[in-house]
TIROBA-718448 format. One record per atom (N, C-alpha, C, O, CB): residue in three letters; x, y, z; residue number from 1. Coordinates in steps of 0.1 Angstrom, whole numbers, padded with zeros to 4 digits. Glycine has a CB too. Layout:
N
   res      xx      yy      zz     n
   ALA       X       Y       Z   NUM
...
***
This chain:
114
   res      xx      yy      zz     n
   MET    0008   -0012    0000     1
   MET    0000    0000    0000     1
   MET    0009    0013    0000     1
   MET    0006    0023   -0007     1
   MET   -0009    0000    0012     1
   LYS    0020    0012    0008     2
   LYS    0029    0023    0008     2
   LYS    0035    0026   -0005     2
   LYS    0036    0038   -0009     2
   LYS    0040    0021    0019     2
   ARG    0038    0016   -0013     3
   ARG    0044    0017   -0026     3
   ARG    0034    0023   -0036     3
   ARG    0038    0031   -0044     3
   ARG    0049    0003   -0031     3
   ILE    0021    0020   -0035     4
   ILE    0011    0025   -0043     4
   ILE    0009    0040   -0041     4
   ILE    0008    0048   -0050     4
   ILE   -0002    0018   -0041     4
   ILE    0009    0044   -0028     5
   ILE    0008    0058   -0025     5
   ILE    0020    0066   -0030     5
   ILE    0018    0077   -0035     5
   ILE    0006    0060   -0010     5
   MET    0032    0061   -0028     6
   MET    0044    0067   -0033     6
   MET    0044    0068   -0048     6
   MET    0047    0079   -0053     6
   MET    0056    0060   -0028     6
   ALA    0040    0058   -0055     7
   ALA    0039    0058   -0070     7
   ALA    0029    0068   -0074     7
   ALA    0031    0076   -0084     7
   ALA    0036    0044   -0075     7
   LEU    0017    0069   -0068     8
   LEU    0007    0078   -0071     8
   LEU    0012    0093   -0069     8
   LEU    0010    0101   -0077     8
   LEU   -0006    0076   -0063     8
   ALA    0018    0095   -0058     9
   ALA    0024    0109   -0054     9
   ALA    0034    0113   -0065     9
   ALA    0035    0124   -0069     9
   ALA    0029    0109   -0040     9
   PHE    0043    0104   -0068    10
   PHE    0053    0106   -0078    10
   PHE    0047    0109   -0092    10
   PHE    0052    0118   -0099    10
   PHE    0063    0094   -0079    10
   GLY    0037    0102   -0095    11
   GLY    0030    0104   -0108    11
   GLY    0024    0118   -0109    11
   GLY    0025    0125   -0119    11
   GLY    0019    0093   -0110    11
   VAL    0017    0122   -0098    12
   VAL    0011    0135   -0097    12
   VAL    0021    0146   -0098    12
   VAL    0020    0156   -0105    12
   VAL    0002    0137   -0085    12
   PHE    0032    0144   -0091    13
   PHE    0043    0154   -0092    13
   PHE    0049    0155   -0106    13
   PHE    0052    0166   -0110    13
   PHE    0054    0150   -0081    13
   ALA    0051    0144   -0112    14
   ALA    0057    0144   -0126    14
   ALA    0048    0150   -0136    14
   ALA    0053    0158   -0144    14
   ALA    0060    0129   -0130    14
   ILE    0035    0148   -0135    15
   ILE    0026    0154   -0144    15
   ILE    0025    0169   -0142    15
   ILE    0025    0177   -0151    15
   ILE    0011    0148   -0142    15
   SER    0025    0174   -0129    16
   SER    0024    0188   -0126    16
   SER    0037    0195   -0130    16
   SER    0037    0207   -0135    16
   SER    0021    0191   -0112    16
   ALA    0049    0189   -0129    17
   ALA    0061    0195   -0133    17
   ALA    0062    0196   -0148    17
   ALA    0068    0206   -0153    17
   ALA    0073    0186   -0128    17
   SER    0057    0186   -0155    18
   SER    0058    0187   -0170    18
   SER    0048    0197   -0176    18
   SER    0049    0201   -0187    18
   SER    0056    0173   -0176    18
   ALA    0038    0200   -0168    19
   ALA    0028    0210   -0173    19
   ALA    0032    0224   -0172    19
   ALA    0025    0233   -0177    19
   ALA    0015    0208   -0165    19
   GLN    0043    0227   -0166    20
   GLN    0048    0241   -0164    20
   GLN    0053    0246   -0178    20
   GLN    0059    0238   -0186    20
   GLN    0060    0241   -0154    20
   THR    0050    0258   -0181    21
   THR    0054    0264   -0193    21
   THR    0066    0274   -0191    21
   THR    0066    0280   -0180    21
   THR    0043    0271   -0201    21
   ALA    0074    0275   -0201    22
   ALA    0085    0285   -0199    22
   ALA    0080    0299   -0200    22
   ALA    0070    0302   -0207    22
   ALA    0096    0282   -0210    22
   PRO    0086    0308   -0192    23
   PRO    0081    0322   -0193    23
   PRO    0083    0328   -0207    23
   PRO    0093    0325   -0213    23
   PRO    0088    0331   -0182    23
   LYS    0074    0336   -0211    24
   LYS    0075    0342   -0224    24
   LYS    0084    0354   -0223    24
   LYS    0084    0362   -0213    24
   LYS    0061    0346   -0229    24
   LYS    0092    0356   -0233    25
   LYS    0101    0367   -0234    25
   LYS    0093    0380   -0238    25
   LYS    0083    0379   -0245    25
   LYS    0113    0365   -0244    25
   ALA    0097    0391   -0233    26
   ALA    0090    0403   -0236    26
   ALA    0091    0406   -0251    26
   ALA    0102    0404   -0257    26
   ALA    0096    0415   -0228    26
   LYS    0080    0410   -0257    27
   LYS    0080    0413   -0271    27
   LYS    0088    0426   -0274    27
   LYS    0087    0436   -0267    27
   LYS    0066    0415   -0276    27
   THR    0097    0425   -0284    28
   THR    0104    0437   -0288    28
   THR    0098    0443   -0300    28
   THR    0096    0436   -0310    28
   THR    0119    0434   -0290    28
   THR    0094    0455   -0299    29
   THR    0087    0461   -0310    29
   THR    0097    0472   -0316    29
   THR    0104    0479   -0309    29
   THR    0074    0468   -0307    29
   ALA    0098    0472   -0329    30
   ALA    0107    0482   -0336    30
   ALA    0098    0491   -0345    30
   ALA    0089    0487   -0351    30
   ALA    0117    0474   -0344    30
   LYS    0101    0504   -0344    31
   LYS    0095    0513   -0352    31
   LYS    0105    0520   -0361    31
   LYS    0115    0526   -0356    31
   LYS    0087    0524   -0344    31
   GLU    0104    0518   -0374    32
   GLU    0113    0524   -0384    32
   GLU    0111    0539   -0385    32
   GLU    0100    0544   -0385    32
   GLU    0111    0517   -0398    32
   ILE    0122    0546   -0386    33
   ILE    0123    0560   -0388    33
   ILE    0131    0563   -0400    33
   ILE    0143    0559   -0400    33
   ILE    0128    0568   -0375    33
   ASN    0126    0569   -0410    34
   ASN    0133    0572   -0423    34
   ASN    0133    0587   -0426    34
   ASN    0123    0593   -0429    34
   ASN    0127    0564   -0434    34
   HIS    0145    0593   -0426    35
   HIS    0147    0607   -0430    35
   HIS    0137    0616   -0423    35
   HIS    0131    0624   -0430    35
   HIS    0146    0608   -0445    35
   LYS    0136    0615   -0410    36
   LYS    0127    0623   -0402    36
   LYS    0135    0634   -0396    36
   LYS    0146    0632   -0390    36
   LYS    0119    0615   -0392    36
   VAL    0130    0647   -0396    37
   VAL    0136    0658   -0389    37
   VAL    0131    0658   -0375    37
   VAL    0119    0658   -0372    37
   VAL    0132    0671   -0397    37
   VAL    0141    0658   -0366    38
   VAL    0139    0657   -0352    38
   VAL    0148    0666   -0344    38
   VAL    0157    0672   -0349    38
   VAL    0141    0642   -0347    38
   ASP    0145    0668   -0331    39
   ASP    0154    0675   -0322    39
   ASP    0165    0666   -0317    39
   ASP    0162    0654   -0316    39
   ASP    0146    0681   -0309    39
   ILE    0177    0671   -0316    40
   ILE    0188    0663   -0311    40
   ILE    0196    0671   -0301    40
   ILE    0198    0683   -0303    40
   ILE    0197    0659   -0323    40
   ALA    0200    0665   -0290    41
   ALA    0207    0672   -0279    41
   ALA    0212    0662   -0269    41
   ALA    0211    0650   -0271    41
   ALA    0198    0683   -0273    41
   CYS    0217    0667   -0258    42
   CYS    0221    0658   -0247    42
   CYS    0208    0654   -0240    42
   CYS    0200    0662   -0236    42
   CYS    0231    0666   -0237    42
   GLY    0207    0641   -0238    43
   GLY    0195    0636   -0232    43
   GLY    0193    0640   -0217    43
   GLY    0182    0644   -0213    43
   GLY    0195    0621   -0232    43
   GLU    0204    0641   -0210    44
   GLU    0203    0645   -0196    44
   GLU    0201    0660   -0194    44
   GLU    0193    0665   -0187    44
   GLU    0215    0640   -0188    44
   CYS    0210    0668   -0202    45
   CYS    0210    0682   -0200    45
   CYS    0198    0689   -0206    45
   CYS    0193    0699   -0201    45
   CYS    0222    0688   -0206    45
   GLN    0193    0685   -0218    46
   GLN    0183    0692   -0225    46
   GLN    0169    0685   -0224    46
   GLN    0159    0692   -0224    46
   GLN    0187    0694   -0239    46
   PHE    0169    0672   -0225    47
   PHE    0156    0664   -0225    47
   PHE    0152    0659   -0212    47
   PHE    0142    0652   -0211    47
   PHE    0157    0653   -0236    47
   LYS    0160    0661   -0202    48
   LYS    0158    0656   -0188    48
   LYS    0156    0641   -0186    48
   LYS    0148    0637   -0178    48
   LYS    0145    0663   -0183    48
   LEU    0163    0633   -0195    49
   LEU    0162    0619   -0193    49
   LEU    0171    0615   -0182    49
   LEU    0181    0622   -0179    49
   LEU    0167    0612   -0207    49
   LYS    0168    0604   -0175    50
   LYS    0177    0599   -0164    50
   LYS    0189    0592   -0170    50
   LYS    0187    0582   -0178    50
   LYS    0168    0591   -0154    50
   GLY    0201    0596   -0166    51
   GLY    0213    0589   -0170    51
   GLY    0224    0592   -0161    51
   GLY    0223    0600   -0151    51
   GLY    0216    0593   -0184    51
   LYS    0236    0587   -0164    52
   LYS    0248    0589   -0156    52
   LYS    0258    0599   -0161    52
   LYS    0266    0604   -0154    52
   LYS    0254    0576   -0153    52
   SER    0257    0602   -0174    53
   SER    0266    0612   -0180    53
   SER    0259    0618   -0192    53
   SER    0248    0615   -0196    53
   SER    0280    0605   -0184    53
   CYS    0266    0627   -0199    54
   CYS    0261    0633   -0211    54
   CYS    0260    0624   -0222    54
   CYS    0271    0619   -0227    54
   CYS    0269    0646   -0215    54
   ASP    0248    0620   -0227    55
   ASP    0246    0611   -0238    55
   ASP    0237    0617   -0248    55
   ASP    0228    0624   -0245    55
   ASP    0241    0597   -0233    55
   LEU    0240    0613   -0261    56
   LEU    0232    0618   -0272    56
   LEU    0217    0613   -0272    56
   LEU    0215    0601   -0268    56
   LEU    0238    0615   -0285    56
   ALA    0208    0621   -0275    57
   ALA    0194    0617   -0275    57
   ALA    0187    0625   -0286    57
   ALA    0191    0636   -0291    57
   ALA    0187    0620   -0261    57
   VAL    0176    0619   -0291    58
   VAL    0167    0626   -0301    58
   VAL    0153    0626   -0295    58
   VAL    0149    0618   -0287    58
   VAL    0167    0618   -0314    58
   ARG    0145    0636   -0300    59
   ARG    0131    0638   -0296    59
   ARG    0123    0636   -0308    59
   ARG    0123    0644   -0317    59
   ARG    0128    0651   -0289    59
   ILE    0116    0625   -0309    60
   ILE    0107    0621   -0320    60
   ILE    0093    0621   -0316    60
   ILE    0089    0614   -0307    60
   ILE    0111    0607   -0326    60
   ASP    0085    0630   -0323    61
   ASP    0071    0631   -0320    61
   ASP    0068    0634   -0305    61
   ASP    0059    0628   -0299    61
   ASP    0063    0619   -0324    61
   GLY    0077    0642   -0299    62
   GLY    0075    0646   -0285    62
   GLY    0081    0637   -0275    62
   GLY    0080    0640   -0263    62
   GLY    0061    0648   -0282    62
   GLN    0086    0625   -0279    63
   GLN    0092    0615   -0270    63
   GLN    0107    0615   -0272    63
   GLN    0112    0614   -0283    63
   GLN    0086    0601   -0272    63
   ALA    0115    0616   -0261    64
   ALA    0129    0616   -0262    64
   ALA    0134    0601   -0260    64
   ALA    0129    0594   -0252    64
   ALA    0135    0625   -0251    64
   TYR    0145    0598   -0268    65
   TYR    0151    0585   -0267    65
   TYR    0166    0587   -0268    65
   TYR    0172    0595   -0275    65
   TYR    0146    0577   -0280    65
   PHE    0173    0579   -0259    66
   PHE    0188    0578   -0261    66
   PHE    0191    0572   -0274    66
   PHE    0184    0564   -0279    66
   PHE    0194    0571   -0249    66
   VAL    0203    0576   -0279    67
   VAL    0208    0571   -0292    67
   VAL    0218    0561   -0291    67
   VAL    0228    0563   -0283    67
   VAL    0213    0583   -0301    67
   ASP    0217    0550   -0298    68
   ASP    0227    0539   -0299    68
   ASP    0233    0540   -0313    68
   ASP    0226    0542   -0323    68
   ASP    0222    0525   -0296    68
   GLY    0246    0538   -0314    69
   GLY    0252    0538   -0327    69
   GLY    0260    0551   -0331    69
   GLY    0267    0551   -0340    69
   GLY    0242    0535   -0338    69
   LYS    0257    0561   -0323    70
   LYS    0264    0574   -0325    70
   LYS    0267    0580   -0311    70
   LYS    0260    0578   -0302    70
   LYS    0256    0584   -0333    70
   ASN    0279    0587   -0310    71
   ASN    0283    0593   -0298    71
   ASN    0281    0608   -0298    71
   ASN    0282    0614   -0308    71
   ASN    0298    0589   -0295    71
   ILE    0279    0613   -0286    72
   ILE    0276    0628   -0285    72
   ILE    0288    0636   -0290    72
   ILE    0287    0647   -0295    72
   ILE    0273    0631   -0271    72
   ASP    0300    0631   -0288    73
   ASP    0312    0638   -0292    73
   ASP    0316    0637   -0307    73
   ASP    0325    0643   -0312    73
   ASP    0324    0633   -0284    73
   GLU    0309    0629   -0314    74
   GLU    0311    0628   -0329    74
   GLU    0307    0641   -0336    74
   GLU    0310    0643   -0348    74
   GLU    0303    0616   -0335    74
   PHE    0299    0649   -0329    75
   PHE    0293    0661   -0336    75
   PHE    0300    0674   -0330    75
   PHE    0294    0685   -0331    75
   PHE    0278    0662   -0333    75
   GLY    0311    0673   -0324    76
   GLY    0318    0685   -0318    76
   GLY    0318    0684   -0303    76
   GLY    0313    0675   -0297    76
   GLY    0312    0697   -0323    76
   ASP    0322    0695   -0297    77
   ASP    0323    0697   -0282    77
   ASP    0309    0698   -0277    77
   ASP    0302    0708   -0279    77
   ASP    0332    0709   -0278    77
   ALA    0304    0688   -0270    78
   ALA    0291    0688   -0264    78
   ALA    0289    0700   -0254    78
   ALA    0277    0704   -0252    78
   ALA    0287    0675   -0257    78
   HIS    0300    0704   -0248    79
   HIS    0299    0714   -0237    79
   HIS    0303    0728   -0243    79
   HIS    0304    0738   -0235    79
   HIS    0308    0711   -0226    79
   GLY    0305    0729   -0256    80
   GLY    0307    0742   -0262    80
   GLY    0295    0751   -0262    80
   GLY    0284    0747   -0258    80
   GLY    0312    0740   -0277    80
   LYS    0297    0763   -0267    81
   LYS    0286    0773   -0266    81
   LYS    0273    0768   -0273    81
   LYS    0262    0770   -0268    81
   LYS    0290    0786   -0273    81
   HIS    0275    0762   -0285    82
   HIS    0263    0756   -0292    82
   HIS    0263    0741   -0292    82
   HIS    0256    0735   -0300    82
   HIS    0264    0761   -0307    82
   GLY    0270    0735   -0283    83
   GLY    0270    0720   -0281    83
   GLY    0257    0715   -0276    83
   GLY    0249    0722   -0272    83
   GLY    0282    0716   -0272    83
   PHE    0256    0702   -0278    84
   PHE    0244    0695   -0274    84
   PHE    0240    0696   -0259    84
   PHE    0228    0695   -0256    84
   PHE    0245    0680   -0278    84
   CYS    0249    0699   -0251    85
   CYS    0246    0701   -0236    85
   CYS    0240    0715   -0234    85
   CYS    0233    0717   -0223    85
   CYS    0258    0698   -0228    85
   ASN    0242    0724   -0243    86
   ASN    0238    0738   -0241    86
   ASN    0227    0742   -0251    86
   ASN    0221    0753   -0249    86
   ASN    0249    0747   -0242    86
   ALA    0224    0734   -0261    87
   ALA    0214    0738   -0271    87
   ALA    0208    0726   -0277    87
   ALA    0215    0716   -0279    87
   ALA    0221    0748   -0281    87
   VAL    0196    0727   -0281    88
   VAL    0189    0717   -0289    88
   VAL    0190    0721   -0304    88
   VAL    0187    0732   -0308    88
   VAL    0173    0716   -0285    88
   SER    0195    0711   -0312    89
   SER    0196    0713   -0326    89
   SER    0186    0705   -0333    89
   SER    0178    0697   -0327    89
   SER    0211    0709   -0330    89
   ARG    0186    0706   -0347    90
   ARG    0178    0698   -0355    90
   ARG    0186    0688   -0364    90
   ARG    0197    0692   -0367    90
   ARG    0169    0707   -0365    90
   ALA    0181    0677   -0366    91
   ALA    0188    0667   -0375    91
   ALA    0178    0659   -0382    91
   ALA    0166    0657   -0379    91
   ALA    0197    0658   -0366    91
   GLU    0183    0653   -0394    92
   GLU    0175    0644   -0401    92
   GLU    0181    0630   -0398    92
   GLU    0193    0628   -0400    92
   GLU    0176    0647   -0417    92
   VAL    0172    0621   -0393    93
   VAL    0177    0608   -0388    93
   VAL    0170    0597   -0396    93
   VAL    0159    0598   -0400    93
   VAL    0174    0607   -0373    93
   THR    0178    0586   -0396    94
   THR    0172    0573   -0401    94
   THR    0177    0562   -0391    94
   THR    0188    0562   -0387    94
   THR    0177    0570   -0416    94
   GLY    0168    0553   -0388    95
   GLY    0171    0543   -0378    95
   GLY    0158    0536   -0374    95
   GLY    0148    0536   -0381    95
   GLY    0179    0548   -0366    95
   GLU    0158    0531   -0362    96
   GLU    0146    0525   -0356    96
   GLU    0146    0526   -0341    96
   GLU    0156    0527   -0335    96
   GLU    0145    0510   -0360    96
   ILE    0134    0527   -0336    97
   ILE    0132    0527   -0321    97
   ILE    0130    0513   -0317    97
   ILE    0120    0506   -0321    97
   ILE    0120    0536   -0317    97
   VAL    0139    0508   -0308    98
   VAL    0138    0494   -0303    98
   VAL    0140    0495   -0288    98
   VAL    0150    0501   -0283    98
   VAL    0149    0485   -0309    98
   ASN    0131    0489   -0280    99
   ASN    0132    0489   -0265    99
   ASN    0134    0503   -0260    99
   ASN    0142    0505   -0251    99
   ASN    0143    0479   -0261    99
   ASN    0127    0513   -0265   100
   ASN    0127    0526   -0260   100
   ASN    0141    0533   -0262   100
   ASN    0144    0542   -0254   100
   ASN    0124    0526   -0245   100
   ARG    0148    0529   -0272   101
   ARG    0161    0535   -0276   101
   ARG    0161    0537   -0291   101
   ARG    0155    0529   -0298   101
   ARG    0173    0527   -0271   101
   PHE    0168    0547   -0296   102
   PHE    0169    0550   -0310   102
   PHE    0182    0544   -0315   102
   PHE    0192    0548   -0311   102
   PHE    0168    0565   -0313   102
   LYS    0181    0534   -0324   103
   LYS    0192    0527   -0330   103
   LYS    0195    0535   -0343   103
   LYS    0188    0533   -0353   103
   LYS    0189    0512   -0333   103
   ALA    0205    0544   -0343   104
   ALA    0208    0552   -0354   104
   ALA    0215    0545   -0365   104
   ALA    0225    0539   -0363   104
   ALA    0216    0565   -0349   104
   LYS    0211    0547   -0377   105
   LYS    0218    0543   -0389   105
   LYS    0224    0555   -0395   105
   LYS    0236    0554   -0400   105
   LYS    0208    0536   -0399   105
   GLU    0217    0567   -0395   106
   GLU    0223    0579   -0401   106
   GLU    0217    0591   -0393   106
   GLU    0205    0592   -0390   106
   GLU    0219    0580   -0416   106
   ILE    0226    0601   -0391   107
   ILE    0222    0613   -0384   107
   ILE    0229    0624   -0392   107
   ILE    0241    0625   -0394   107
   ILE    0226    0614   -0369   107
   LYS    0221    0633   -0398   108
   LYS    0226    0645   -0405   108
   LYS    0221    0658   -0398   108
   LYS    0209    0661   -0398   108
   LYS    0221    0644   -0420   108
   LEU    0231    0665   -0393   109
   LEU    0227    0678   -0386   109
   LEU    0223    0688   -0396   109
   LEU    0228    0689   -0407   109
   LEU    0239    0683   -0378   109
   LEU    0212    0695   -0393   110
   LEU    0207    0706   -0401   110
   LEU    0211    0719   -0396   110
   LEU    0214    0721   -0385   110
   LEU    0191    0705   -0402   110
   PRO    0212    0729   -0406   111
   PRO    0217    0743   -0401   111
   PRO    0206    0749   -0392   111
   PRO    0194    0746   -0393   111
   PRO    0219    0752   -0413   111
   ASN    0211    0756   -0382   112
   ASN    0202    0763   -0372   112
   ASN    0195    0774   -0379   112
   ASN    0200    0781   -0388   112
   ASN    0210    0768   -0360   112
   LYS    0182    0776   -0375   113
   LYS    0174    0787   -0380   113
   LYS    0179    0800   -0374   113
   LYS    0183    0800   -0362   113
   LYS    0159    0785   -0377   113
   LYS    0180    0811   -0382   114
   LYS    0184    0824   -0376   114
   LYS    0173    0833   -0374   114
   LYS    0174    0844   -0370   114
   LYS    0194    0830   -0385   114
***
């Protein structure tokens, strides 16, 4: 009788363990951006994004995103008079928004309006 109870308990345990499903991974959604004119500046200094240092960011349709694939210093001195930490500029960008970050393929700065 003891063996039957043990076999039955083991069977129930085995069935319940095999019925478990693996957790689903979070869906990553990507939004393509092609030759769109956007604001570009330091995410922390100008767009008030939370970060640890001065990092390049773009504002697309009112939402700011940190940029991957380009560095803030590739466009000159970020802390200069007209640098990204002191002024918001305009740029034409191509890339995609993935996991709340902008993956840049191309960034072309536009002349400032006078």
